[in-house]
C-alpha positions, 0 to 999 in steps of 0.5 A: 466506306462502311462508315459512309454506308451506316451513315446514308442508312441512318438518314434514311430512317431519319426521312422515312420517319418524316415521311419522306420516301422519295429522300430516303430512297435517294439515300440508299441509292446513292450507295448502289450508284456510288462509283467506289465499290462497297462490299456485296453484302452492304449492297445488298442490304440497301437493295433490301432495305429500298425494296421494303420502302417501295413495296411499303409506302409506294406502287413502285412494284418493278422498282422494287422487283429489279432491286430484289433480282439484282439482290438475289445474284448477289447473293448467289456468290456468297455461301452463307448469308441464310437471313438475308436470302430469305428475305430476298426471296420472300420480298421478291415473291411479294412482287410477283404477287402483287403483278399477278405473276404465279409461275415465277412467284411459285418458283422462288417460294421452292427455292426458299422452301429448299434453303429453309430445308437444308439449313439445319433446325434453328428457330429462325430456320424453322419460321421461315419455313413456315413463312414460305408455306404459308405463301405456297399456300396463297399462290396455290389457291389463287390457282384453284388448287385447294389440296395443295393449299391446305397440304402447305398449310398443314406443313406449317402447322407441323413445324409451328408445333415443333416450335412449341409455338401456339399463336403461329400454329393458330395462323394455320389452322385457321388459314385452313378453316379458310381454305375449306371453307372456300373449297366446301366439298365435305361439311365434316372436314369444315367442321373439323377444321373448326374444331381444330381452331377452337382447340389450338385456341384454347392452348393460347394463355389467356395474357397471350390472347389479347395481345392476338387481337388479328387471329382473334378477329379472324378466327370468329368471322370465319367461325361467323361464315361457317355457322352462316352457311350451315344457318347455326344462326343462333351460335353465329349470332354469338359469334357476332356479339363477340365480334362487336365487343371487341371491336367496341374495345379496340377502337376505344383503346385506338382512341385513347392511344391517339390521345395519348400520343398526341400530348406526349408529342406536344411534351416532347416538342415543349423540351425540344424548345424550352430553354435547359435551365428552365424550373419547368422542364423537370416537371415536363421529364415527369410528365413525359414519363408518367405519358410513356407509360400510360402509353407502354401500358395500354398499347401492350394491352391491345398486343401492339408493340411498345411505341417508345422507339418512334419517340426516340427517332430509332424506327417508324412504327405503323401501329394501329394500321395492321392486325397482325396474324402472325410473327416476322418474317410471315406476311400474316395480315388477313386484312387491314383493320378498317376493312375488319371492323367494316366487316364487323358492322356488316355481320352486325347488319346482316344478323340485325336486318331480318329482325327488324332493327333497322335503327341499328342497321342504319347507323352501322351501315353509315358508319361502314360505308363511311369508313370504306368510302375514306379507304377508296379516296386513299386508294385514289378511287375517287369520281370518275377513276375507273378500273384501268386507271388503277395501279396494279399493286392497288387492284386487290385492295381496291378490290376488298373495299370495294366488295365491302361497299356493294355488300353495305349497298344490298343491304341498305336497299334489302331495309329500304325495300321493306320499310317501302322507302322506294327512292332510297332503294333505287338510289342505292341501286343506282350506285351499285350499278354505276360501281359495277360499270366502273370496276367490271372485272373487280365486281364480276361477282356482284353483276348477279345480285345487281339483276336481282335486286332490279328484280326484287326493286321491280316486283315491289313496284308491281312490274312483275313481268320485269321482276320474272325476267331479272330474277332469271337473268340474276341466275345466269350469271352465277355459277352458286347453285343456292343463288340459282335456286333463289332466283328462281324461286323469286321469278317463280313467286313473280309469276305466280303474281302476274295471276294467269294460267301460263305464268302459273305453268311458268312459276311450277317450270322454276319451282318444281326442280329446286323442290325435288333438291331442297334437301341437297342444300347446306342449310335451309335457306332453299327450303324454306323458300321453296316451301312458301313459293309451293304452297303460294302456287298450291293455293292459286290451284285452290289446293288449300290443304295441301298448301297448308301443310307445305306452308305449316312445314316452312314456317316451323322451318323458318322460326325454328332455324333462320329468326327471320321475322319477316319471313315468318310474318309473311308465312302467317299471312298465308297460313291466316288467309288459308284459314279463313278460306277453310272457314276455321276463323278462330285459328285466323283471328290469332295467326292474323294478329301475330302476323300484323304484330311483326308487320308493324315491328318491321316498319312493312307498309304492304304486308301490313295493307295485306294482313288488315285487309284478311282481317276486314274479310274476317271481321266481315264474315263474323259480323264484328261491324266496329272492327271492320270499319276500324281496319277499313280506316287503317287500311285507307290510310296505309294504302294512300301512303304506299301509293305516294311512295309508289308514286314518287318512284315511278316518277323517278327518273331511275325508274326505267332504267332499273326495271327494263329488261336489259342487261347492264352493258360495260366495256370490259378491259383487255389490256391488263388481267385485272383478275389475277391481281384481286385473287390475293388474300381477298375477303370476296363473297365464296361463303354464303352470307345471308340476304333476307330482302322483303319483296312486296307487292305494292297492293293488297288486291290478291293475296298471292301477290305478296312476296316472302322475305328469304334469306339468299346465299351469296358466293364469292372468293375468300383468299388466305 
């Protein structure tokens, strides 16, 4: 009977290699359903194999769970079998996680921890102890128990230290940094967690580091999020550069591996079909050996396991799918390789956009959207598919890609509005709205962002009342103090642009509370935004000297810490206007020329018009007729260009849909608990990622109708 079982196991392996998962499962289930009883240990191994196949290749989570629960019952009567018991516990935990059953998941994890704690001091025992602590940490994060999660990760870190296993220590160190970033109750604790990651990374030997690309990307991305959150853009940029270089190297190596694999498959095919006595067969064998060696060298340099077994028919390798964070049995992947690459592209966009690197940003946005769309199709998310149609086990992964999709679209809108490409901004914003309507629970955290973008679109089209409405709605839809502050500032500037006394009073009511607490925020985004708005309001009230002081302070902070040239350009424009109003024509000329240079770099037409109109007034005052006429002609061309863009946008069928003072209506789901399912190890939005969005008045008429480019902080939930 044992020989029969081994035969069926081997046949199942062959079917799996061919991608025939249904046939592989049937081979294995034949053992479980046999009229003749097999030994319990054979049935247990078979059921674990079935569960592994189902979890790896299908959405049949409940089917896998029933096999694992049966295995667990059989294992109770066997006193030994430590590895099999741990394997059953671990797989069962994954099942409970996928169906959102956290209490039974924690119960199984605790059984695993108890078993590992009472089974001696062996290497394998400690690895399983690390595995269960990792799973426990993730379950506790889902419940919002950050302290408990960190305690579990600390236990895992100590165990990895006892094993003298730096790579495993690094996994727990980065996981702890991740939880600290989510919790963010103490800046110092986050800083210590980041420093700990750096210390542990240095303990890993250089040749081993090259084989830990998953940890490298995870660590660098977490450090990037941290530096962005505290507005340390200089150091954050260094991390982004490292990520981008590593990603390009990885992509190049993956392409090389695919090419070598294709060539090796062709050689294997020729060998299987050629005459055994053919003289060319020896040459083919030599070529096969060479190709296998080349492939081995490339895969070793990328940290992948040897692929040789896949050509000998012993195992089905899934190289390229995952960026592993930790060794088996730990389920140590954070995000799939494609999602990590998309996230790196997103970081490049976020850092390039405020600097006006729109060509590169456009290329990365297009690349990221293409990758995400391909992955969504693989998950079955095509036109017409809605949240309720998703398999429960695929909800978390769908959430990852949908959140990335929304953030790429958000950045596209930012670029389009800056460049006055209003119709393109419309289309991207309508896409965001439609995705949200189709997946309202998964994308719940995006509702506030969409309302904010509707406000920015409305403001750019000169619809200031509607803009203020959407900004205030966005503030109501988020629990983030940072986001609320930014939306209140945006609404205040829209009110200032309306221009009457009542609107100015409403603006002051919004600016005052933010101004009083501006130093309490992490970083300087909120401070630079409220200083800009307050200076604008003081200027409107003809308190020019006080306005100049506030604006000069905000400009200094923006220039030194944010590096956002659009915001710098707008600060300079207002300060130039103030200098002219104070009859400081020399300084006004110098400031305005700098602002115009930056506005041209950004293709920012409204700011160009605004600056040129002030310069024209300056030349008028100085009697420089030639410069005045030249500026007037430039301004006329730019105004005509802008008016055409505005007309095209206003005539679009989407214009009224976006600016109307109406919230987005969605049908919330009640039949399945999607929120629980998406609370897995996601990359969500709980870390402040700055979005520099240019809000521009359509015409330069009143100088106060120009909005600044300010980084808005966003929150969401990043899980281990």
